[in-house]
C-alpha positions, 0 to 999 in steps of 0.5 A: 360678138357685137360689131358697132359702127358709125361715124366719130362722136355717135356713141360707139365707144360709150355703148360698147362699154355699157354692153361690156365684155372684151372690147376691141377698138379698131383704128387705122394707120396707113402703114398697116395691112388693114385687111389682116388687122380686121381679120385678126380682130374679127376672128380673135373676137369670134373664137373668144366667144366660141371657145372661151365663152367671152362676150366680145364687142368690136368698135369699127370694122369692115363698114368703117373701112368702106366709109372712111376709105371712100371718103378720105382715101379714094376707096377701102383698102380691101373688099369689105363686103367679102370680109363682112360676109365671112364674119357673118357666116362664121360668127353671126354677130349682132350688128349695130349702127350708131346714127346720132348726128355727129356734127354737134358733138364733133365740134365740141371734142377736145381730143385729137381726131384722125379727120377734120370733118364728119360731113357726109359720113352718116349718109355713107354708112346708111347707104352702105347698110341699105344695100344689105351687103353688110348684113342686117343692122340694128340702129342706135341713136343715143339722143333718142334711145336709153342705152340700157333699154337698147341693150336689153332689146338686142339681147331679146329681153325687150320686144319693143324694137323692130330690129332696124 
């Protein structure tokens, strides 16, 4: 399982589609039980890989809930570190943080977004990752790295990347 995180407009969905496999995109709605929703997606993806050998990519999960919850809702709706630890222990996912500066792209988008700004989100993601409580993350910046080369690196086919 691969979990891709990062602010809007940092290349998560584009990278996920290049990686391939079963794709899960997590969203958010204030009427949902987000913890249950995230658990179901994570365990569905994990079991698909374990039982059916179907590669899975999850676009947003615990880290996004921690960041977007803190920035827009007064805090995450569940203990995101606890669920992330559970997912890591059960499935040992590859974790990717998309780090491209989203400001330029966000101002150009023509689709409806849930929030009107991305200010401060990249820094929040990086500060959460820096704690080490969300696992060890690869970083990907589509402006600086070629997607196909990065994918080869995370798959162990290219030894040029240091895992950070």
